[in-house]
C-alpha positions in Angstrom: -57.3 -68.4 -70.1 -61.1 -67.4 -69.4 -63.7 -68.1 -71.6 -64.1 -66.1 -75.3 -66.7 -66.4 -77.9 -66.0 -65.6 -81.2 -68.6 -65.0 -84.5 -67.6 -64.9 -87.7 -69.5 -65.0 -91.1 -70.4 -68.4 -92.6 -67.1 -69.1 -95.1 -64.7 -67.3 -93.6 -61.3 -68.7 -94.3 -59.3 -68.7 -91.1 -56.0 -67.8 -92.5 -55.1 -64.5 -90.5 -56.2 -61.8 -92.7 -60.0 -61.8 -91.0 -60.6 -58.0 -89.5 -61.5 -59.0 -86.1 -62.8 -57.2 -83.2 -62.1 -58.3 -79.4 -64.8 -56.8 -76.9 -63.7 -57.5 -73.6 -65.5 -56.9 -70.2 -66.0 -58.6 -66.8 -68.7 -60.3 -68.1 -69.5 -60.2 -71.6 -72.4 -61.8 -73.3 -74.0 -61.9 -76.6 -77.0 -60.4 -75.3 -74.9 -57.5 -73.8 -76.2 -54.0 -75.1 -72.6 -53.2 -75.8 -71.8 -56.5 -77.4 -74.8 -56.2 -79.7 -73.6 -53.1 -81.4 -70.7 -54.8 -82.2 -72.7 -57.2 -84.8 -72.8 -54.6 -88.0 -68.9 -55.3 -87.4 -69.3 -58.8 -89.4 -71.6 -57.2 -91.9 -69.7 -53.8 -92.7 -66.4 -55.6 -92.8 -67.0 -59.2 -93.0 -65.5 -59.8 -89.7 -65.4 -61.5 -86.5 -66.8 -60.5 -83.3 -65.2 -61.9 -80.3 -66.2 -61.5 -76.5 -63.9 -62.3 -73.8 -64.3 -62.4 -70.2 -61.6 -60.7 -68.1 -62.6 -61.0 -64.3 -60.8 -58.0 -62.2 -60.7 -60.5 -59.1 -62.6 -57.5 -57.0 -63.8 -54.0 -57.5 -63.6 -52.9 -61.2 -61.6 -49.9 -59.7 -58.8 -52.6 -59.0 -55.7 -51.9 -60.9 -54.4 -54.1 -63.7 -52.7 -57.1 -61.9 -49.9 -59.6 -63.9 -53.3 -62.1 -64.3 -55.4 -59.9 -65.7 -52.7 -58.6 -68.2 -52.0 -62.1 -69.0 -55.7 -62.8 -69.4 -55.7 -60.3 -72.1 -52.5 -61.6 -73.8 -54.0 -65.0 -73.7 -57.5 -64.0 -75.4 -55.3 -62.1 -78.3 -53.0 -64.9 -78.5 -55.9 -67.2 -79.0 -57.3 -65.1 -82.2 -54.1 -65.1 -83.5 -52.5 -68.4 -83.0 -55.8 -70.1 -84.4 -55.6 -67.8 -87.3 -58.9 -65.5 -86.8 -56.3 -62.9 -87.2 -53.3 -61.0 -87.2 -52.4 -58.1 -85.0 -52.5 -55.4 -87.8 -56.1 -56.8 -88.4 -57.1 -56.7 -84.4 -59.0 -54.2 -82.6 -59.5 -54.8 -79.0 -62.5 -52.4 -77.5 -63.9 -52.3 -73.7 -66.5 -50.5 -72.2 -65.7 -51.4 -68.8 -63.8 -48.9 -66.5 -61.2 -51.3 -64.9 -60.6 -52.8 -68.4 -60.0 -49.4 -69.7 -56.9 -48.8 -67.4 -55.9 -52.7 -68.0 -56.2 -52.1 -71.9 -54.4 -49.0 -71.9 -51.3 -50.5 -69.7 -51.1 -53.6 -72.0 -50.7 -51.1 -74.7 -47.7 -49.4 -73.3 -46.5 -52.4 -72.6 -46.7 -54.2 -75.8 -48.1 -51.6 -78.6 -47.2 -54.1 -81.6 -50.0 -56.7 -80.6 -53.0 -54.1 -81.4 -54.1 -52.9 -84.9 -56.5 -50.5 -83.4 -57.5 -49.9 -80.0 -61.4 -48.4 -78.8 -62.2 -46.9 -75.3 -65.6 -46.3 -75.0 -67.1 -43.7 -72.1 -64.1 -45.3 -69.4 -61.5 -43.7 -67.2 -58.1 -44.6 -67.7 -56.1 -43.0 -65.0 -54.8 -44.5 -61.9 -54.9 -42.4 -59.6 -52.7 -43.6 -56.6 -54.7 -42.4 -53.5 -57.5 -44.7 -54.7 -55.3 -48.0 -54.0 -53.2 -46.2 -50.9 -51.1 -43.0 -50.2 -48.0 -45.0 -48.8 -44.6 -44.9 -50.6 -44.8 -48.7 -51.8 -48.2 -48.4 -53.1 -47.8 -45.3 -54.9 -44.5 -46.3 -56.8 -46.4 -49.8 -57.6 -49.2 -48.1 -59.5 -47.1 -45.5 -60.9 -45.0 -48.6 -62.6 -48.4 -49.2 -64.3 -50.2 -46.2 -64.5 -51.5 -45.7 -68.4 -50.6 -42.4 -68.2 -47.3 -42.1 -66.3 -45.9 -44.8 -68.8 -47.0 -43.4 -72.6 -43.6 -43.3 -74.4 -42.6 -44.0 -77.7 -41.0 -47.1 -78.6 -37.5 -47.5 -78.6 -37.9 -49.4 -81.7 -38.4 -47.1 -84.7 -40.4 -49.9 -86.6 -42.8 -49.8 -84.0 -45.9 -47.4 -82.9 -49.0 -47.2 -80.7 -51.9 -48.7 -82.6 -54.8 -46.4 -84.0 -56.8 -45.3 -80.4 -60.2 -43.9 -80.7 -61.8 -42.8 -77.6 -65.5 -41.7 -77.1 -66.0 -40.2 -73.5 -68.1 -37.9 -71.5 -65.5 -35.6 -70.4 -63.7 -37.0 -67.6 -60.5 -35.3 -66.6 -58.6 -38.6 -66.2 -59.7 -39.3 -69.6 -58.8 -36.0 -71.1 -55.1 -36.6 -69.0 -54.8 -39.5 -70.8 -55.3 -38.0 -74.2 -53.0 -35.2 -73.7 -50.3 -37.5 -72.6 -50.7 -39.3 -76.0 -50.6 -36.0 -78.0 -47.6 -34.8 -75.8 -45.5 -38.1 -76.2 -46.5 -39.1 -79.4 -48.5 -36.5 -81.7 -44.8 -34.6 -82.9 -43.5 -37.5 -84.1 -43.1 -39.0 -87.2 -42.7 -42.3 -86.0 -46.5 -42.1 -84.8 -48.4 -42.5 -87.8 -51.7 -44.0 -86.5 -54.0 -41.8 -85.8 -55.6 -40.9 -82.2 -59.2 -39.6 -82.1 -60.9 -38.5 -79.2 -64.3 -37.7 -79.4 -66.1 -36.0 -75.8 -69.7 -35.5 -75.0 -69.6 -33.1 -72.0 -72.7 -34.0 -69.8 -73.2 -30.0 -69.1 -73.9 -29.2 -72.8 -77.8 -29.8 -73.4 -78.4 -32.6 -76.1 -80.3 -31.6 -79.1 -83.9 -32.7 -77.7 -84.7 -34.1 -81.5 -81.6 -36.6 -81.5 -82.6 -39.8 -79.3 -80.2 -42.1 -77.7 -80.3 -44.6 -80.0 -79.4 -42.3 -82.8 -76.0 -40.9 -80.7 -75.1 -44.4 -80.3 -75.6 -45.1 -83.8 -73.6 -42.1 -85.1 -70.6 -43.2 -82.6 -70.4 -46.4 -83.9 -70.5 -45.4 -87.4 -67.7 -42.8 -86.9 -66.0 -46.0 -85.0 -66.5 -48.3 -87.9 -65.3 -45.2 -90.2 -62.0 -44.9 -87.8 -61.5 -48.3 -88.3 -61.9 -48.4 -92.1 -59.2 -45.5 -92.5 -56.7 -46.5 -90.0 -56.6 -50.3 -90.7 -57.8 -50.3 -94.6 -60.4 -52.8 -93.9 -62.7 -53.3 -97.1 -66.0 -51.9 -96.6 -68.9 -54.6 -97.7 -72.4 -53.4 -99.5 -75.2 -55.7 -99.7 -74.1 -56.2 -103.3 -70.6 -57.2 -102.9 -71.9 -60.0 -100.2 
């Protein structure tokens, strides 16, 4: 397993009940801007923040491999086996394009590992033309494509995790959202919410709103989504 850093408030009990967010990247760092934005997660939910390295072994555009899927599983299993959290209290987030496809593929293969998933400005489609046009390549990638393998679990007690998507309106992302809605949206088995927020780059932003304010609002929306979806308890300064 590759390095994983775990941060949690002093006094946290390792009993498997701590709200935890796992941020995966090809080279995460506590000084990474996106990772830093998850620090308020500890303050808001008195939870743990984990940073995991998931190398793509080449271009970030490479499709998920068995090794990268195992690395992701190892990071999740480490947090659960060491009693930091449990699957229903675990959120996994990424802002890396190559890992977005990896995470979406993992959800399709084993959705009950996750409580919630967050995708930030990433594309999830595995376009086979990017990896080869021959029949063997296309058949291989169709087997792991996040879009072509969204299916309601056969076990009626299992459903997809709560999914939050913040994106700039990529067509591939929209196809992914449409497939989630088509396959899961009308089923009573799927009670976890799926929320997509698109900022269209061709629509001018309000000049009075700074990028920092936009990012802060986006993370406020994420935390509200998690609080409602996973029933995370929100801590105020007075309650700590």
